[in-house]
N, C-alpha and C positions, 0 to 999 in steps of 0.2 A: 705428878703434878697437878692432875686433876681431882684427886681427892682433896690434896692440900689445899687448893684454891677454896674448895667448897667450905674447908673447915675452916681458913682463916676469914671465909666472907660472914660465916654462923657467929663465930668468936669473937670476930673484933668489927661485927655490925657494917660490913661493907656491904651491903644494898640499900643501895641510896633512892631507888624507885622501884614502884610495884616489877616495873618489867625485869629488873635484873634478875630476879627469883627465875625467869625462863631460860637464864645464861648458867644457872647453875643445875636446871633440868640437862641441857645442852652437855656439859661437862661431864656430869654422872652418867648420862646416855654412853659417853663418849668411853668414860673408864670402864663400865660394866661391858663394852662392846671388845676390849682391849685384855680384861681379864679372862674373857671368853676364850681369845683368842691366843694369850699365852699358855693357858690351861691346855689346848688342843695342840700346842707346841707351833705355833703360828703367829707371825710380827708383820702383816701387811704393812704397816704403815712406813718400814724402814724401806720399802723399795716403791711407794707411791709418789705419784705425781701431784704439782698442783699447791695447796695450800695445807701443810703438816705441822701439826704441833708434836717437838717433841721436848725433851728433858736428859739433864745430867745432873750428877753429884758435884757440887760445887766443892772447890781445892780450901775452902776457906772453911766451912762449916760442916762441909757433908751435908748441907740440906740438898731436896731437891729442887732445881730450878728451871722454868720452862724457859723455852724459846719457839720462835716461830721460823719455818722454812717455806721457801716459794720456789717449787721444780718445777720449771717448763716441763710441757706435755712433751719436747722431744730430747729431755734430758737424757744422755747417755752413760748409764751408772759406772760404763768402763772405761771412760776418760775422765780427763781431767778436766774441769770448767771452773772459770774464773770465779771469786766468790766477793760477793758485798755484802759486808756488816752493816745493817743498817740501825741506825741510833734513833730511837724516836725522840718526840719533843714531849715536855712537860704534862703531867695529868696526874692531877692530885689526887683522883679517883680513880685510877687506873691501875690497881692493886692486883693480883694473881688472876682471879675470875675475870676480870674484865679485859687485860690484857690477852688472854687465852682465849677468850670468846672473840675477840678481835680478830686475831690470827689464824681464828677456824673459819672467818668469813670476809676477810678482807686482804686483797696484796699488799696494799703500801704502796707509799709514794712512788719507789724506786724499783723498777721491775724489768731490766734489763734481758730481751729474749735469748742471748746466748751467753746468759750466766745463772749461777741460783744464787738467791740472796738468803739472809739470815737475819731475822728480828731479835735482838738481844734486850732482855727485860730490864738488865741493870738495876734489881733491887728496886724498881718503880721508879722512883721520881727523886734522886740522892743526887742527881746533874753529872750521876758516872763516876764518880769520887769514890776513893776506898773500895770496900765491898764492889760497888756497882762496878768500877773500874777493873776489877778483878773477873767478874763476871765476863765484860765484854769479851775479854782475852780468853777466857776459858770458852764461852760458844764459839769464837772464831775457829779454836783449836778444834773443839768437838765435832763442829761441822765439817772440818777438813777431814777429820777421823773418818768420819760415817758416812761421808761423801765423795773422799779422794779427790777433793777440789785441787787446784793447782796453787802451791805455796808462793811460788813468783807470781801470782796474779790475785792477789788479796786487795779490797779496796775497803778504806773505812769511810762511811758519808752518813751523815745525820743533819738535822734542821731544827732549829731553836736550841731547846736543851740538848738535842742531839748533835747540834753543830758546834756547841760549846764540849759535850765530850769529846766529839772528833777533834777536836783543837787540842785537848789537852790528854788523852788517851794516847792521840797520834803523834803529839810532841814527845810523850814519854817511850812510844814503844814506836818510833817511825821506823825501825829495822825488821818490824814485820808486816809493814804495808807498801804496797805498788804503787798506791794513789791512797791520797787522805784530802776529803772532800767537804770541807766543813761550811754547812749555810747558816747564816743570822747567828745566834748564840750569842756567847762572850767568852773572851778569853783572859780576863786577868779582873782582879778586884776591884782594886781602889777607883780607876775611871769609869769602871762598868756603874759603880754605885754612885758615880758624881760625889765620892768623896773629899774634901778640901784636907791638907796637910794637918790643920788644927783639929780636923775629926778624926784623925786617923787612930784607930784600936793603941792598946800599949805595942810598944817596940819587938814582943815577941811573937804576940799574935801578926805583925806585919813580917817577921822572917817567915813564918809557917804559909805565909800566902806564897813563898818560894815553893812547896809541894805541887799545888795546881795550877798557878797563874801560866802561861803557855809563853809570854815572852821570855824567863829566862832558860828556856828549853828552845829557841828558837832553830839554832844551827842544827838540832836532830834532822828537822824539818829539811834541812838542803840535801839528806843522803837520800830523798824520793820523789815525788812527784804531788807538789800542793796544788789545787785548785779551790780556791775561795767563792762561794755565791752569797750574794746581796740583793733584796728588793732595794732600788733607790730609794725609797720612801719609808722604809722599815729604820725603825731606831735600832735596831741591833746590827745595823751595816758597821755600828761602831768597833765590834769585835773583828773585822778585817782591816777596817783604817788600823788600829791598834798593832794589827798583825803587821800591815804593810810597812808601820814604822819601825819594828822591830825588824823585818828583813832588811830595810834600806839602811839603818846602823849597821849592818854585817855586810854592806854593800851588794845585797840580791836584789832581788823583785819578784815580790807575791802575784801570782796571777789570780787575780780577782774579777769574775763575771758580774755583772749587777743588770738586773732586771730593770728595764726602763717602767716608769710611773707605777712601781708594783711595792706594795706594801709588804707584810710578815706573811710571803709565801712565794712559792717558784712560778717565774714567768714563765710560760709554755716554750716561746724559741730559746729564751735562755738556758733554761733546763736542758733543752735537745740539745744545744751546743754543749753542755757541761755535759753530758751523756758521751757525747761524739768524741770529748777530749779525754775522758777515761779510757773511753775504748781505743781510742788511739795510742795511748800512754801503755795500757796492757799489753799492745801488740809490738812495743820497740822493746829492745833488750834491755833486761834490767839491769841496775848497777852491779857491779863485781864484786863489791865489797871489799876492794883493796883501796879503797880511799873515802875516808868518812870524818866528819865532824861530829864529835860529841859532846855535848852540854848539860849538867844536872848541877842539882844544889841540895843532895840528899842521897845517901846510897840506897833509898829505895830502887832508884833507877841508874843502873850501872853497867848493863851487859849487851853491847854490838860482840857482833860475830868472833872478831880477834882479842878483843878485850875486856876484863873484868875490873873494876875497881874495888879495892877493898879499903882502903882506908883515906879520909880527906884531912888536909891540914885544919881544915875549920868547916864544921857543919854548917849550912845555908847561905855560903858565900858560893859566888861564880865559880864553877869548878868544870874545865875543860880537856880536851885530848883532840889535839887533831892528827890523826894517824895517814900513813900510807906505805903501800907496799909494792916492790919493784923489783924483780930481777935478785932475788935472796936478800935483799934490804929493806929493812924495815925504818920506816921515820916516824918520830913521834915527838909532839910539842904538848906540854900539860903545864894547865892552871889550878892550884888548888889539891891538888892530887898528892897525897903522901905516900902509898901503897898502891901496884897494879901487877897483875899477871896477864901474861901473853898467850895466847894460845893459837898456836897456826893450825889453820884447818888440812887435815893430812892430804886433801885431794890438790893441794897447792904444789904437793912435793911428790918426785917421783923416782926419789933417790937417797942414799943419806947425802946430806950436805951442810954448808957453813950458813947461818943466819947472822947476818949483821943488826944489830939493833942500836940505831942512832937516837937517844932520847935527852931533849933539852940540853942539846952540844956536848954529850956524855958519850962513848962509843961501848957498846956489850958484844960480845960471840960465842954463839950457840950453836948445837948442834941437833938435827934435826932429821926425822925419817918419816917416811911413808907409812911405815909399819908400826911403829910406835910413837902416837900424837905425843908430840912434848909440847908442855907448859913450863915455864918458868916466870919467877916474880922479882920485882925491882922494888926497893923501898927506899925512902929519903932518910938520911940522917946528916946532920948539920948542914943540910942545904943541898947535898950530893948524892946520887943516886948509887946505889950498890943492890949486888944480887943477895935475897933472902929466903930462907928458906919457906915454902909455902906451908899454911897451915892445912895439917891431915883432918882435924876434926874442930867440931864447932867450940869445943873445951878449950883448943888452943890459939883460938882467936879472943883478944881481948879489947873490952871498947865496943862502939857501935860496930853494927856488921851488917850486911843487906837482909833484909827482911826482919832484922832485930835493932832497927836502926832510930826508932821514934819517927813521930811522935805517938804518945798511947793512943789516939785514934786511930792509925795505922794498923797496930795490934788488933 
């Protein structure tokens, strides 16, 4: 990641002032130091505390991607600590070399003493969309793998463009985070850009707003703790206001902390209250996962713990699954779902037993056991649910499917 950053800066003219050349010197010095350590069979940065730059291979293109860690001096590598995933704000010039240099020299906005922090690069300045979104999830999982953090105590937090990222990444992957804390940012397209209906783009582009606009995914956020922050005088308070309306439309209330007389930044006392509430949520029992709401408009996002959606009646329409499990009975109600599979977690069952599934008023019975994880599929034909054979290979799945669902931007 250090050598790539300098090469990009040279090839793509990412030295914006003369001072930037010193950043290249810092990165090359660190690269040389690590190369010498590796030749000697050492890797001291893997157990270092303080500010540590790490890297990983992207699941998208196998490229080397950087991320920054903030490891408290008191961190016990044998214990599971909370993980705060921080999403940075917009920086048109914050390319690899500049991001890495800052991660080597500054801890950042949020540095709880009882947790470790990870700064996601997110392909620099793409608003954490597409490749940037996948990078955020990759970084969270890689940090958890390397530092053995507590998967029940992940926090997704960001401000400005990072707040926008926290909204849409959090809504798409709410089941992965115990707390989601967006600050400022934007949550949808039309109102944020102040578009009048007569100025909307073509209908197909409006449909594709359904990939990243957060209100169409709001029900996912009910499965975790969401705490929004805005400055009272910040124009980007609009994002939380939009989400307040989305929560209210579903009979819920969004927790929204507002920094008094504050523009585009955290107000100190309100920030302290935000961190206090996050810590309180992390120290309360996590949801069981036996009851959840799921909402999507695309097969790109389909998989809470129990359920995998395979087909929709129509793409880019509001799609919902409301699920609950209790005492051997599953209750499911759906909207715009044509096929799904149910995968009961093995930990739920201590013996071979019958599982009753009630879906949209129809009842099915299946047998499950702790030794063999049982999954079964249901599909709709002529408006009625029936059992169907689960596809075993990609070649057996026709039409759009998860990770091959379009639009072409996602590929």
